[in-house]
C-alpha beads as a LAMMPS data file, in Angstrom:
LAMMPS data file: protein, C-alpha beads

151 atoms
150 bonds

1 atom types
1 bond types

-500.0 500.0 xlo xhi
-500.0 500.0 ylo yhi
-500.0 500.0 zlo zhi

Masses

1 110.0

Atoms # bond

1 1 1 0.046 0.043 -0.004
2 1 1 2.862 2.337 1.077
3 1 1 4.371 1.601 -2.615
4 1 1 1.088 2.712 -4.360
5 1 1 1.253 5.991 -2.601
6 1 1 4.962 6.362 -3.262
7 1 1 4.541 5.811 -6.718
8 1 1 1.435 7.863 -7.076
9 1 1 3.190 10.824 -5.347
10 1 1 6.386 10.578 -7.557
11 1 1 4.116 10.671 -10.694
12 1 1 2.096 13.435 -9.538
13 1 1 5.493 15.471 -8.551
14 1 1 6.840 14.694 -11.963
15 1 1 3.690 16.057 -13.731
16 1 1 3.778 19.105 -11.527
17 1 1 7.373 19.800 -12.467
18 1 1 6.514 19.024 -16.130
19 1 1 3.604 21.630 -16.492
20 1 1 4.907 24.304 -14.133
21 1 1 8.630 24.071 -14.316
22 1 1 9.099 26.055 -17.245
23 1 1 6.852 28.836 -16.140
24 1 1 9.073 28.883 -12.767
25 1 1 12.227 29.260 -14.680
26 1 1 10.764 31.867 -17.188
27 1 1 9.551 33.928 -14.140
28 1 1 13.006 34.062 -12.818
29 1 1 14.335 35.229 -16.211
30 1 1 12.014 38.179 -16.580
31 1 1 12.704 39.327 -12.808
32 1 1 16.279 39.296 -13.718
33 1 1 15.542 41.424 -16.857
34 1 1 13.197 43.728 -14.954
35 1 1 15.893 44.402 -12.197
36 1 1 18.491 45.504 -15.043
37 1 1 18.600 49.108 -15.163
38 1 1 17.530 50.681 -18.595
39 1 1 18.716 53.999 -19.942
40 1 1 17.341 55.658 -23.031
41 1 1 20.335 56.962 -25.064
42 1 1 18.228 59.401 -26.988
43 1 1 17.423 61.345 -23.945
44 1 1 20.848 61.481 -22.072
45 1 1 24.132 60.013 -21.901
46 1 1 24.191 56.699 -19.813
47 1 1 26.819 55.849 -16.886
48 1 1 27.347 53.059 -14.668
49 1 1 30.401 51.457 -12.734
50 1 1 31.662 47.944 -12.786
51 1 1 34.718 46.145 -11.591
52 1 1 36.685 47.677 -14.295
53 1 1 35.561 51.294 -13.730
54 1 1 33.269 54.009 -14.974
55 1 1 31.616 53.772 -18.400
56 1 1 29.809 56.450 -20.275
57 1 1 27.794 56.000 -23.452
58 1 1 26.053 58.511 -25.590
59 1 1 24.446 58.539 -28.925
60 1 1 24.259 62.040 -31.044
61 1 1 22.250 62.241 -34.165
62 1 1 24.253 63.319 -37.245
63 1 1 23.256 66.368 -39.424
64 1 1 22.642 64.213 -42.546
65 1 1 19.860 64.470 -45.193
66 1 1 17.654 61.583 -43.949
67 1 1 18.445 61.703 -40.275
68 1 1 19.457 58.144 -40.070
69 1 1 23.094 58.516 -39.044
70 1 1 24.269 58.650 -35.235
71 1 1 27.598 58.849 -33.469
72 1 1 28.031 56.411 -30.784
73 1 1 30.560 57.693 -28.068
74 1 1 31.892 55.554 -25.322
75 1 1 34.252 56.308 -22.600
76 1 1 35.644 53.292 -20.661
77 1 1 37.925 52.147 -18.456
78 1 1 41.556 52.220 -19.681
79 1 1 42.198 48.234 -19.646
80 1 1 38.636 47.647 -21.533
81 1 1 40.752 46.879 -24.857
82 1 1 38.972 46.549 -28.472
83 1 1 35.383 47.228 -28.395
84 1 1 32.398 46.568 -30.463
85 1 1 28.977 47.550 -30.273
86 1 1 26.062 45.376 -31.272
87 1 1 22.623 46.511 -31.982
88 1 1 19.563 44.018 -31.306
89 1 1 15.903 44.989 -31.943
90 1 1 13.929 45.236 -28.508
91 1 1 10.512 45.066 -30.070
92 1 1 11.207 42.306 -32.492
93 1 1 14.113 40.220 -33.546
94 1 1 15.779 42.034 -36.837
95 1 1 19.336 40.363 -36.507
96 1 1 22.296 41.720 -34.831
97 1 1 24.371 44.752 -36.388
98 1 1 27.878 45.052 -35.174
99 1 1 29.476 48.268 -35.189
100 1 1 33.133 48.427 -34.795
101 1 1 34.280 51.114 -32.437
102 1 1 37.410 53.092 -33.343
103 1 1 39.713 54.048 -30.211
104 1 1 40.039 58.183 -30.264
105 1 1 42.153 58.421 -27.230
106 1 1 42.902 56.709 -23.759
107 1 1 39.556 54.828 -23.004
108 1 1 37.638 56.829 -25.550
109 1 1 35.898 55.089 -28.404
110 1 1 33.495 56.177 -31.195
111 1 1 31.690 55.076 -34.234
112 1 1 29.134 56.572 -36.913
113 1 1 26.555 54.250 -37.935
114 1 1 23.237 54.299 -39.804
115 1 1 20.130 52.953 -37.746
116 1 1 18.602 49.832 -39.512
117 1 1 15.073 50.498 -41.158
118 1 1 12.079 48.930 -39.660
119 1 1 8.793 49.005 -41.119
120 1 1 7.200 49.347 -37.582
121 1 1 8.330 52.957 -37.710
122 1 1 8.571 55.084 -34.484
123 1 1 7.603 51.912 -32.355
124 1 1 11.010 50.058 -33.050
125 1 1 13.508 50.548 -30.433
126 1 1 17.201 49.228 -30.311
127 1 1 19.284 47.909 -27.709
128 1 1 22.983 48.682 -27.656
129 1 1 25.342 45.795 -26.278
130 1 1 29.219 46.538 -25.878
131 1 1 31.342 43.495 -26.261
132 1 1 35.089 42.899 -26.222
133 1 1 34.936 40.356 -29.046
134 1 1 32.511 39.124 -31.491
135 1 1 31.483 36.186 -29.423
136 1 1 31.920 37.488 -25.985
137 1 1 28.904 38.449 -23.758
138 1 1 27.804 41.960 -23.279
139 1 1 30.070 44.157 -21.144
140 1 1 27.330 46.606 -20.168
141 1 1 25.497 45.925 -16.756
142 1 1 22.883 48.790 -17.900
143 1 1 20.298 48.020 -20.723
144 1 1 21.219 50.758 -23.405
145 1 1 18.028 51.463 -25.423
146 1 1 17.595 53.979 -28.274
147 1 1 14.763 54.916 -30.758
148 1 1 15.684 56.363 -34.067
149 1 1 14.614 59.782 -34.764
150 1 1 13.293 59.247 -38.287
151 1 1 11.526 56.166 -37.425

Bonds

1 1 1 2
2 1 2 3
3 1 3 4
4 1 4 5
5 1 5 6
6 1 6 7
7 1 7 8
8 1 8 9
9 1 9 10
10 1 10 11
11 1 11 12
12 1 12 13
13 1 13 14
14 1 14 15
15 1 15 16
16 1 16 17
17 1 17 18
18 1 18 19
19 1 19 20
20 1 20 21
21 1 21 22
22 1 22 23
23 1 23 24
24 1 24 25
25 1 25 26
26 1 26 27
27 1 27 28
28 1 28 29
29 1 29 30
30 1 30 31
31 1 31 32
32 1 32 33
33 1 33 34
34 1 34 35
35 1 35 36
36 1 36 37
37 1 37 38
38 1 38 39
39 1 39 40
40 1 40 41
41 1 41 42
42 1 42 43
43 1 43 44
44 1 44 45
45 1 45 46
46 1 46 47
47 1 47 48
48 1 48 49
49 1 49 50
50 1 50 51
51 1 51 52
52 1 52 53
53 1 53 54
54 1 54 55
55 1 55 56
56 1 56 57
57 1 57 58
58 1 58 59
59 1 59 60
60 1 60 61
61 1 61 62
62 1 62 63
63 1 63 64
64 1 64 65
65 1 65 66
66 1 66 67
67 1 67 68
68 1 68 69
69 1 69 70
70 1 70 71
71 1 71 72
72 1 72 73
73 1 73 74
74 1 74 75
75 1 75 76
76 1 76 77
77 1 77 78
78 1 78 79
79 1 79 80
80 1 80 81
81 1 81 82
82 1 82 83
83 1 83 84
84 1 84 85
85 1 85 86
86 1 86 87
87 1 87 88
88 1 88 89
89 1 89 90
90 1 90 91
91 1 91 92
92 1 92 93
93 1 93 94
94 1 94 95
95 1 95 96
96 1 96 97
97 1 97 98
98 1 98 99
99 1 99 100
100 1 100 101
101 1 101 102
102 1 102 103
103 1 103 104
104 1 104 105
105 1 105 106
106 1 106 107
107 1 107 108
108 1 108 109
109 1 109 110
110 1 110 111
111 1 111 112
112 1 112 113
113 1 113 114
114 1 114 115
115 1 115 116
116 1 116 117
117 1 117 118
118 1 118 119
119 1 119 120
120 1 120 121
121 1 121 122
122 1 122 123
123 1 123 124
124 1 124 125
125 1 125 126
126 1 126 127
127 1 127 128
128 1 128 129
129 1 129 130
130 1 130 131
131 1 131 132
132 1 132 133
133 1 133 134
134 1 134 135
135 1 135 136
136 1 136 137
137 1 137 138
138 1 138 139
139 1 139 140
140 1 140 141
141 1 141 142
142 1 142 143
143 1 143 144
144 1 144 145
145 1 145 146
146 1 146 147
147 1 147 148
148 1 148 149
149 1 149 150
150 1 150 151
């Protein structure tokens, strides 16, 4: 009789984990994303401090004919090495757009880039992730967002 209850309990436990497990895991992921600080680059420069030191990132629109070009400026700790920025769609997946950054001084980088065109117009927002190498995880602990002016 004890075996029947034990087997029934194990089967019930397995069913509960199978049904609710993915939901529990996803909740943990969304809570981490909600805790991550976001910064709107179109409104101001974004700053944070990590183990390497202070970071500052800003985007400035360039005065071109169609208003789609931007200047990305990064101030980083001196030992940050080669940097690259990657644009990723926030509202929908539109691929990843690498932006190589040129070093302009000690701990200073910049790049001029054109914002990718999106058919959603003004609703499309982009996330900027800084990386040391093409396959490395993002450096920034702040979620850097911007919305193109011509969208």
